[in-house]
N, C-alpha and C positions, 0 to 999 in steps of 0.2 A: 536406560532409554527406554520413552515412552513408545507406544505404536498409537496411530490413529487408528479408528475404526473399519479400515479396508487397508491395513498394511499389507495382510497379508495376500491379499488381489495385485499391490506392486511387484510384489515378491515373486505371484507365479505368474506373470507376465514379465519377465526377465529384466526388471528394472537395477540400475546401479543405484545402488543405497547409501544412504552415509547417516550423520547424526547431524541435525539441525535443531536447534532451540530442545535440545533434549529429546529430541524426538526422532525414529528410523525414518525418513524421507525419502521419496524417491529424486534423485537429480537427474535422470534423463532413462529413455527407454532405449533408442537409436542412437541419434545424432541430437546435440541440442540445437543446429540447423536447422534438421529436418522437422522439431517438433515446434521450433519458432514460427518457421515459415508454414506449417499448417495453422499456427492460430492466424496469423495476418492474412494469408489468403481463404480460409476455409473455417476448420472448428477444431479446436482441442479442449480435453478436460484436465484440471489439476485437483486434486487433493490437498487442501489448504485446511483441513480438521484441528489442525495445529494450533490457528488462532485464537485468542481467546475471547471469552463474551461475557460482559457484563450487563444485567440488568439494573436502573438506576428507578425506583418508583417510591413516588410519596407527594405527598401534598408541597412539598419544596422540593422536588425532583430538577427542575428547570433552573434554582439557585444554585444546587451542586454542580451541574453541568456548565452552567457559567462562570462558575470560580474558577473550575478547573481545566477551564479548554478556552482556547483562543480566537476562535468564532464566535459568533453570535447565534447560539441553539433558538433565540426566543422568537428567529426565523424563520424556524422551523415549522412545516405544519404538517398535523399527521398523513404518514407516508413520504415525508422527504429523508433525504440522508444529506450527510454534511461531511466534509473533508476537515480534520483538526489536528490540533494538537495539543501536549498536558504540558505547558511551562513551568520552569520550575523558577525559585524566586529570584534567580542571578540572568534569567534569560534564557537559558537552556531549554531544551529539548527533553523530555521525561520520555516521552512516546511520542509517534504521530498516532492518528485513530479515526476511525469514522464513527459518525453521531446519529441514530437513529431515532425518529419521533415514532415511537410505538401508538397503537391504536388505544384507545381508552377505553374499552370494554373488558382489558386483564386490570383495570386500575378499580378502587373503590370511588366514593363519590368524592369531590374534588382533586383527585389524584392525579399526576401525568407520569409519563413512563416514557425511559431511552434506554435504549440498547448501545452501548459502547463496543467496537467492535478493536482489540489492541494487538498487537505483534505478541508473536509465541514468544518470543524470548523476553521479554515483560511482564508476561501475566501475575506473575507476584509481587515484582515492584510496584506496577500500574495498582495493582489493588490495595497495596499498601500505602500508596500515594493517595488515592483514591479517598481511601478509608480514615486516612489521615485529615482532611480539609472536611471530612463531612460533620458539618455544626449547624445540618437541618433536620426538617423533619422529614425524611425520606429514606429509606433503606438501598442496599447492593447486595445483590443476588450474583454471584460466581456461577454461570451455566456453562462454564467452558468447557468440563468433562461430560457434558452430557449434550454437547451440540458438534455434529457434524458439518463440514461446508466444501461443498463443491464449485468449483470457479468453471462455466462452460463459455470461452471465451473465442471470439473472430468473429467475420462478417456473416457464417452460415450457423451461428447459435442460435438468432432466433428462430430459422427453419426449421431446426434438430427440435427444438424442446418445445414450439409450437404443436407437434403431432401428440407431444405427451401432455397436452394441458387446454382446460376450457377459455383460460384466463390468457386474453386480449395482451400478448406481450409485447405488441406496438405500442400501446400505450401508457406503459411503464418507460416514462424519459430518462434520461440520465441524472443520476445521482438521485431514485427516487425507488420506492420500494411496494409490493403488495401480497396479501398472505393468500394462499389458493394449494390447489389440488395438482402434482404432477405424478405422473406415474402411477397413480392411487393411492398416491402417499399424501394425507390431509395438512394444513398447518404448514407448509413450506414455505418460506419467507423467500420471498425471489425479489432480488435488489440487482439494480443496472448501477454498477458500481465498481467498476472491474478495474486492473491493475497491468491492464496490458496496450490499453490505447487502441484494441481491435474491438471493441463493443462487444455486446453479450450478456452473460449474466450471473451472480454469484447466489448460490441454494443454500438455504439454513435449513438443516431439519436435524431431528432426535437420532442420536449415534446410532440407534439401533435399525433404522430405515437408510443411512448411507450408502449399506452395500447395494439392496433392493434399487435405489435412486441410480448410482455406479452406473450397474448390469443395465438399467433400461434405457439411461440414456446411451448407454455402448450398442445395444441393440439398434434402437433406432437411428442412431447415427452413423452405419457401417455404409447407407446409399451414401450419406455426406463426407466417407474416409474420415472419421474422425478418428484422432490421435491420443491415448497418454503423454498426457507432459509433466516434467519436472521441473523442478524450481530451477535449476539451469536456465531454459526457457524463459521462467517467468523472470528471471533477474535479465537476461538480453532484452525481452521485450519491455518491460518498464524502463529500461536505461534509453535505450532510442527512443523513449516518449519524455524523457525529462524525469521520470518521477523519482522521489527520495528513497532510500534503503535506510532504515534506521539502523544505527550502526556504523554503519560507512557514510553515506553522507549528513545525517541528522543524528547527532546524541546530543549528550547533558553539556555538553559546551557551546555547542553553535546554537545561536538566536535563530528564530525562526524568520527574522530579515534578513540576515547573512545567507540565509538557506534560500532567498528568494521565496520566501511564502507569506510575504507582506499582504497577499489576498487573502488568506485565513486569520490576518492576526487583525484582530478590530479591536484598535486602542481606544475607540470613543465610543465602544458600546456600554451600555448605561451600568451593567453592575460589574466592580472590576475583577481585575480575573489575576491571578498568580504572577508573577513577571515583569503585569503590566507600567509600572512606576518605570523600570527598569528599562525596557523595550522603548516605552515614550522618550525617554534620555536619550537612548541607542539613537533613534531618529532623528532627534533635534540634533543630536551632534556631529552624526554622519556615521557610516560605515568606514571600516578599517579594511574588511576584506569579504569575497561576495564569492558565493558557489557558482561555477563557469561552467559550460558544455564548452570542448575541442575538441577538433579532430586532428590527428597525426597526420601530418606531412610525410613521414616514412609509412612502412608496412609494420612497425613493433606495436604489441599492443599495450597500453599503460595499466600499470597495475594499482591496486589499493597501497598506499604509503609510499609510492614512489614520488620524492621531491620536485618542486617544481620551480624554475630558475628564470630569471628577466635575460635580456638579452647583455648585460654587464656580467652573468651567470653570479647572479646574487640571488640568493633562496627568498622565494616570493609566497610559497606557498606548499600545499599538496595534493596529490591525487585520492579522492574519496573510491569512484568507481571507475572501471573499465573494458573494455569488451573488442572483439571484432564484430561488428554490427553485422548480421545475418542479411538485412533487408538494403544497406546500403553499401557493402561488402569493403570497409573500411573501418580500421581503428579509432573508436572512440572513447571518451572518458568524461568525468566531471572533477572539479575540484576545486578549492579552495584558494584564491590567491588574493594579494593587495587589491585593493579600488583601481589602483593604479593602472593597473593590467585587468580588467574587469571588461571592459568595454569592446564587442563583436570586433573580428577583425584584428585584434592586439596579439603578438609573436609573444608563446612563451615554450620554455626549454623543458621537456619532461626528463629526468636521469632516470637512465637505463643502465646499470652497470656504470662504466668510466663516459659514457657516452651522454650528452645531452641531444636530446631527439626534439627537432622543433616541431613545434605544434601551432593551431591557430585555433582563439576563442570564437565560439558560434555562438547565434542565440538557438535556444531550446524552445520545442523539442529539435531534436537532431530529425528524425522522421515528421514532415507537417503531415498532418490530415488530407 
């Protein structure tokens, strides 16, 4: 089992640790609800250094990114970030990821550079997939093992971090980034691409500086009652906002269109991408299933893998994610259902043991802005 650069700090803080994607990761420090509400109402910090980072650099870097991702990376200006996915040839999803258009001072003349941030569980798979698709004058550099990543999330994150930097954080719009000095550490990539839906920043830093940055943020965050947060709260936070989790809500067998990710699937972009023809055909013929959000009419929490039935007790789908929402104080979930039951207000029934529990399809996100 691998460690992040600051695993020892989590253990010293008394975190409940568990294996996740091959890493020894903090699941919670106090309770998931306490950490969740700290992020929604104040500020929390996550160690997500297990994530993967690839640099794509070369004269045809854009062509490679365009081929392997569903979104249109040609729209990215330097300093922009983009949510996207890596489709396979059959319309499924190899992974979802972030694409960053990097400054060109790190390139030779005529080159462009991008950073791809991928899920920890898929680092090797994604690397092999992109490498197999690289028929261009460009090269891939895997910096995952050299890169630490801290997510400082919540409405007070900007106030906290502004104490540590001269960078005007208010100028970093959602899904953009810059590089700057934080807590005396140079070349920190400061990104407004959080996975919690509560604002904040993700900070990419060299491994050897991760502990210094974590401690500086904690010291500066005392007046804001900053909390260390684990993967448990990260999951409940993202689910309230309807964000997909790879391996639960999306995988190699689910298409972006079925997952409600048509907005990152540019079927008419100028350069063809993997699976484009398959997904174009799927869109033209019509979806047969769709990822939906639902709320339970009873207090039972839905779990990944629970089957979904219609009013006639016919199986129509499966639960992909579920939790007790700390913000809404009700059980919520997501799952794939037949298109006939995907409209908001549709009644569906979740199988829990021998019982079929009534639920109602709702529009996402569960927690509105």
